[in-house]
Structure formats: C-alpha cells, structure tokens
RODO-2510 file (C-alpha; in nm, 4 decimals, decimal comma):
residues 251
     n   res          X          Y          Z
     1     x     0,0000     0,0000     0,0000
     2     x     0,1226     0,3491    -0,0834
     3     x     0,1087     0,5712     0,2225
     4     x     0,1311     0,9493     0,2347
     5     x     0,3453     1,1010     0,5073
     6     x     0,3657     1,4606     0,6253
     7     x     0,6810     1,5100     0,8227
     8     x     1,0407     1,6120     0,7691
     9     x     1,1787     1,4308     0,4667
    10     x     1,4960     1,2284     0,5425
    11     x     1,8171     1,4004     0,4382
    12     x     2,1883     1,3345     0,4667
    13     x     2,3749     1,0148     0,3857
    14     x     2,0514     0,8171     0,3470
    15     x     1,9786     1,0003     0,0224
    16     x     2,2045     0,8320    -0,2318
    17     x     2,1017     1,0169    -0,5477
    18     x     2,0635     1,3859    -0,6280
    19     x     1,7020     1,4949    -0,6267
    20     x     1,5377     1,5547    -0,9640
    21     x     1,2682     1,8206    -0,9723
    22     x     0,9710     1,8847    -1,1993
    23     x     0,7807     2,2112    -1,2106
    24     x     0,4041     2,1754    -1,2530
    25     x     0,1766     2,4044    -1,4524
    26     x     0,0367     2,5551    -1,1309
    27     x     0,3823     2,6381    -0,9977
    28     x     0,4379     2,3480    -0,7570
    29     x     0,7690     2,1629    -0,7527
    30     x     0,7708     1,7828    -0,7311
    31     x     1,0959     1,6266    -0,6172
    32     x     1,1967     1,2682    -0,6965
    33     x     1,4857     1,0980    -0,5199
    34     x     1,5906     0,7646    -0,3731
    35     x     1,6215     0,6615    -0,0078
    36     x     1,8864     0,3915     0,0298
    37     x     2,0112     0,3484     0,3872
    38     x     2,3791     0,2421     0,3822
    39     x     2,4482    -0,1155     0,4832
    40     x     2,0948    -0,2412     0,4259
    41     x     1,9847    -0,4773     0,1431
    42     x     1,8881    -0,3093    -0,1869
    43     x     1,5265    -0,4265    -0,1458
    44     x     1,4883    -0,1843     0,1454
    45     x     1,5541     0,1173    -0,0790
    46     x     1,2610     0,3452    -0,1519
    47     x     1,1648     0,5999    -0,4159
    48     x     1,0733     0,9270    -0,2461
    49     x     0,8361     1,1869    -0,3914
    50     x     0,8102     1,5258    -0,2257
    51     x     0,6003     1,8360    -0,2902
    52     x     0,7456     2,1377    -0,1045
    53     x     0,5099     2,4185    -0,0154
    54     x     0,5339     2,7598     0,1508
    55     x     0,4265     2,7189     0,5110
    56     x     0,2220     2,9758     0,6995
    57     x     0,3735     3,1582     0,9911
    58     x     0,1975     2,9300     1,2394
    59     x     0,2921     2,6038     1,0627
    60     x     0,6101     2,3999     1,0457
    61     x     0,8209     2,4335     0,7344
    62     x     0,7732     2,0729     0,6285
    63     x     0,6460     1,9070     0,3128
    64     x     0,4228     1,6152     0,2125
    65     x     0,6132     1,3185     0,0761
    66     x     0,5629     0,9593    -0,0370
    67     x     0,7898     0,6627     0,0211
    68     x     0,7415     0,3893    -0,2420
    69     x     0,8938     0,0494    -0,3085
    70     x     1,0315     0,0008    -0,6605
    71     x     0,7231    -0,2039    -0,7527
    72     x     0,4896     0,0663    -0,6179
    73     x     0,6805     0,3346    -0,8082
    74     x     0,6412     0,1429    -1,1347
    75     x     0,2721     0,0854    -1,0684
    76     x     0,2231     0,4539    -0,9907
    77     x     0,3991     0,5466    -1,3155
    78     x     0,1624     0,3188    -1,5073
    79     x    -0,1436     0,4673    -1,3353
    80     x    -0,0262     0,8204    -1,4104
    81     x     0,0223     0,7361    -1,7786
    82     x    -0,3243     0,5772    -1,7928
    83     x    -0,4908     0,8797    -1,6357
    84     x    -0,2913     1,1188    -1,8558
    85     x    -0,4240     0,9371    -2,1621
    86     x    -0,7797     0,9679    -2,0256
    87     x    -0,7401     1,3420    -1,9648
    88     x    -0,5699     1,4054    -2,2996
    89     x    -0,6603     1,1176    -2,5354
    90     x    -0,4948     1,2928    -2,8308
    91     x    -0,1708     1,4468    -2,6993
    92     x     0,0182     1,6882    -2,9169
    93     x     0,2966     1,5805    -3,1450
    94     x     0,3705     1,5369    -3,5118
    95     x     0,3092     1,1890    -3,6623
    96     x     0,6241     1,0417    -3,8122
    97     x     0,8604     1,2187    -3,5719
    98     x     1,0397     1,1172    -3,2526
    99     x     1,2582     1,3307    -3,0276
   100     x     1,5082     1,2093    -2,7683
   101     x     1,6445     1,4277    -2,4871
   102     x     1,8654     1,3416    -2,1858
   103     x     1,7180     1,2872    -1,8395
   104     x     2,0149     1,1964    -1,6184
   105     x     2,3214     0,9810    -1,6712
   106     x     2,2531     0,7296    -1,9498
   107     x     1,8747     0,7700    -1,9226
   108     x     1,6933     0,9423    -2,2091
   109     x     1,3357     1,0509    -2,2675
   110     x     1,1708     0,9624    -2,5979
   111     x     0,8824     1,1817    -2,7113
   112     x     0,6489     1,0428    -2,9766
   113     x     0,3161     1,2125    -3,0593
   114     x     0,2953     1,3458    -2,7046
   115     x     0,3732     1,0067    -2,5496
   116     x     0,6851     0,9591    -2,3391
   117     x     0,9114     0,6537    -2,3167
   118     x     1,2471     0,6159    -2,1437
   119     x     1,5624     0,4172    -2,2122
   120     x     1,8663     0,3532    -1,9951
   121     x     2,1606     0,1154    -1,9655
   122     x     2,2150    -0,1711    -1,7164
   123     x     2,4200    -0,0979    -1,4073
   124     x     2,7082    -0,3148    -1,5347
   125     x     2,7210    -0,0909    -1,8447
   126     x     2,7344     0,2317    -1,6437
   127     x     2,3619     0,3089    -1,6318
   128     x     2,1042     0,2975    -1,3540
   129     x     1,8815     0,0264    -1,5083
   130     x     1,5738     0,2498    -1,4814
   131     x     1,4365     0,1442    -1,8215
   132     x     1,5067    -0,0905    -2,1138
   133     x     1,8036    -0,0251    -2,3387
   134     x     1,7458     0,1031    -2,6936
   135     x     1,8256    -0,2457    -2,8227
   136     x     1,5704    -0,4039    -2,5872
   137     x     1,3185    -0,1428    -2,6968
   138     x     1,3870    -0,2410    -3,0586
   139     x     1,3257    -0,6090    -2,9805
   140     x     1,0130    -0,5124    -2,7864
   141     x     0,8893    -0,3202    -3,0907
   142     x     0,9141    -0,6365    -3,2997
   143     x     0,7325    -0,8423    -3,0349
   144     x     0,4595    -0,5856    -2,9668
   145     x     0,3974    -0,5366    -3,3395
   146     x     0,3545    -0,9128    -3,3720
   147     x     0,1161    -0,9103    -3,0739
   148     x    -0,0897    -0,6316    -3,2331
   149     x    -0,1289    -0,8245    -3,5584
   150     x    -0,2101    -1,1448    -3,3701
   151     x    -0,4732    -0,9668    -3,1606
   152     x    -0,6412    -0,8186    -3,4672
   153     x    -0,6402    -1,1616    -3,6330
   154     x    -0,8168    -1,3136    -3,3336
   155     x    -1,0719    -1,0303    -3,3356
   156     x    -1,1543    -1,0850    -3,7027
   157     x    -1,2235    -1,4510    -3,6348
   158     x    -1,4290    -1,3861    -3,3186
   159     x    -1,1674    -1,5506    -3,0991
   160     x    -1,0724    -1,4265    -2,7531
   161     x    -0,7374    -1,2649    -2,6808
   162     x    -0,7259    -1,4339    -2,3398
   163     x    -0,3841    -1,5896    -2,2926
   164     x    -0,2340    -1,4202    -2,5979
   165     x     0,1379    -1,3797    -2,5411
   166     x     0,4410    -1,3034    -2,7563
   167     x     0,7851    -1,3911    -2,6225
   168     x     1,0991    -1,2601    -2,7891
   169     x     1,4548    -1,3821    -2,7430
   170     x     1,7555    -1,2168    -2,9014
   171     x     2,1318    -1,2423    -2,9215
   172     x     2,3783    -0,9653    -2,9983
   173     x     2,6682    -1,0196    -3,2369
   174     x     3,0131    -1,1104    -3,1075
   175     x     3,1865    -0,9213    -3,3887
   176     x     3,1572    -0,5675    -3,5165
   177     x     2,9586    -0,3667    -3,5903
   178     x     2,7457    -0,3959    -3,2724
   179     x     2,4015    -0,5274    -3,3681
   180     x     2,1299    -0,7825    -3,2946
   181     x     2,2492    -1,1003    -3,4663
   182     x     1,9501    -1,3271    -3,3985
   183     x     1,5892    -1,2737    -3,2973
   184     x     1,3187    -1,5325    -3,2407
   185     x     0,9493    -1,4909    -3,1584
   186     x     0,7032    -1,7335    -3,0028
   187     x     0,3333    -1,6457    -3,0302
   188     x     0,0959    -1,8203    -2,7915
   189     x    -0,2741    -1,7959    -2,8776
   190     x    -0,4674    -2,0523    -2,6691
   191     x    -0,8021    -1,9746    -2,8342
   192     x    -0,6730    -2,0410    -3,1863
   193     x    -0,7934    -2,3654    -3,3549
   194     x    -0,5084    -2,5777    -3,4963
   195     x    -0,6313    -2,5292    -3,8527
   196     x    -0,5704    -2,1522    -3,8249
   197     x    -0,2116    -2,1680    -3,6958
   198     x    -0,0594    -2,1300    -4,0432
   199     x    -0,2821    -1,8329    -4,1213
   200     x    -0,1872    -1,6549    -3,8001
   201     x     0,1814    -1,7184    -3,8637
   202     x     0,1505    -1,5698    -4,2132
   203     x    -0,0178    -1,2575    -4,0756
   204     x     0,2240    -1,2041    -3,7864
   205     x     0,5324    -1,2602    -4,0031
   206     x     0,4371    -0,9574    -4,2112
   207     x     0,3801    -0,7015    -3,9368
   208     x     0,5118    -0,3527    -4,0118
   209     x     0,8248    -0,3772    -3,7956
   210     x     0,9195    -0,7190    -3,9361
   211     x     0,8628    -0,5900    -4,2894
   212     x     1,0954    -0,2998    -4,2097
   213     x     1,3680    -0,5443    -4,1052
   214     x     1,3192    -0,7405    -4,4261
   215     x     1,3383    -0,4232    -4,6348
   216     x     1,5598    -0,1809    -4,4379
   217     x     1,4828     0,1881    -4,4859
   218     x     1,7425     0,4366    -4,6027
   219     x     1,8807     0,6056    -4,2919
   220     x     2,0229     0,9557    -4,3204
   221     x     2,2174     1,1237    -4,0406
   222     x     2,2860     1,4935    -3,9929
   223     x     2,4892     1,6292    -3,7011
   224     x     2,4524     1,9909    -3,5855
   225     x     2,6139     2,2099    -3,3220
   226     x     2,5746     2,5702    -3,2163
   227     x     2,9275     2,6613    -3,3284
   228     x     3,0083     2,4433    -3,6294
   229     x     2,6676     2,4469    -3,7977
   230     x     2,5672     2,1342    -3,9886
   231     x     2,7923     1,8418    -4,0804
   232     x     2,7525     1,6761    -4,4197
   233     x     2,4537     1,4412    -4,4299
   234     x     2,5411     1,0721    -4,4138
   235     x     2,3131     0,8085    -4,5645
   236     x     2,3054     0,4456    -4,4642
   237     x     2,5103     0,2609    -4,2020
   238     x     2,8577     0,3716    -4,1011
   239     x     2,9943     0,6841    -3,9423
   240     x     2,9838     1,0589    -3,9782
   241     x     3,3379     1,1565    -4,0703
   242     x     3,5281     1,4871    -4,0802
   243     x     3,5826     1,4622    -3,7022
   244     x     3,2225     1,5353    -3,6089
   245     x     3,0952     1,2134    -3,4541
   246     x     3,1493     0,8406    -3,4830
   247     x     2,8374     0,6230    -3,5107
   248     x     3,0113     0,2867    -3,4847
   249     x     2,9603     0,2354    -3,1130
   250     x     2,6599     0,0389    -2,9882
   251     x     2,3697     0,2011    -2,8094
***
C-alpha cells in the first residue's frame, strides 16, 4: 500500500542520489529521489516523492512526501500514464517524428506524438537500469507489433485474446559492428484452432516492424552544433566523418 506522510523528509547520507525536480503548470515543484540506507539490502531502498510548499507563519516548514517500493513506483507510473491518456486522449505531437532528450546519466526521454518513453543502460554498463536499453526497446517493438497483428487476427475470427502472449529472445553479435544477430518470436494464442495456426503465422510474419527489417529503410544522419553548424549528411550505415561524430559504437 502506498502511504502518504507529512513530516520532515529524510536528508543526509541516506539520500544516495541527487534529487530531480519537476515544475508543474500551477507552480508546484515535485521532487523525486531515492532513499537507500547504507548497509541495508537493496530491497529496502525506496523511491521518495516530495512536494514542497510555503508554510504559513503558524505552521512547520515541512512538506508532504511519499515513500514507495520500486514495484509501487512502477505501478504509480503506469497509473499516471493511464490517467494522462484519459485526460488528454490525443496528446500533441507530429506523426512520423520522434525526439530524444537526456534525463540523467545514461537515461533518455523519448517523445512520440505526445507520449513519453524512457531508455537507460544496465548498471554493469554504467547506467542505472531504470528502463530498457534502446536495443531491448527495438526487440520489444518487434514483439509488440507481432502481438498487435495477432490480436487483430483473433478479433476478425471472433476468438478471444485471453492468454495471448508473444515472447521474444535475441542475441547480440560477437563481432563488429554492434548489432542484434539473432531474434526469435514465439506467439501463444490458446483460443486459436489448430487449422488456423498457419494463417496466423503468415499474418504475424508480415507485421510492419518485421517488414521494415526485411526491407531496411534508407537512414540519413545529420549532425549539428551551435558553433560548427551542420555536418555533411550521411546516408546508410557507417559513421559521420570529418571529425564530427562516430556512429560505430553500440547504443
């Protein structure tokens, strides 16, 4: 259960990460940090949300705050996204565009049509493991596209989606350039009659993301800076030369 507390928020050595703040439209500041008492198991760590306010002369200068387990924090994030979609079912954003901006460390925010996703790196790769990596997000795109096509297939044939599941397994290459070398999908559709298995496989194998892998798009890359202007556009795989940036490293 998520409990709200109204007392002095813990400070000092117990706070292991710098607090990240977000300013709301009405002027309130929401702080997000992590409470990790030294010497205790990682499972005892908590995500702390705080909302400072200006106290009256006759009140203590304290602030309301929440202490959440990692599971509660993820559930709260999901609930917030669900309610945001209900309040603004058609968020702003241009179709066919995505923008990525840094959050902290190796974590980045992806903005697509008003929706927000995040990526990060595992702790053993220097990240904080707060979100999937870009490569895992790529594999998830293949799997979720397959799930979408499978779900629509079941709908067309008046079959339930109960139990529908798509599992993806992948392996990265041992040589260069860094890439996904192998990817396999398993689609489980318990309501599907055996005689329709081949038809479902044919439909799922031609989902948009899989088609894109089969027929790779032309990728162009342009690098800009405030001082040097725009580097020559590079098309296709490889690197941007002339000392601007090297694209050969993995994400």
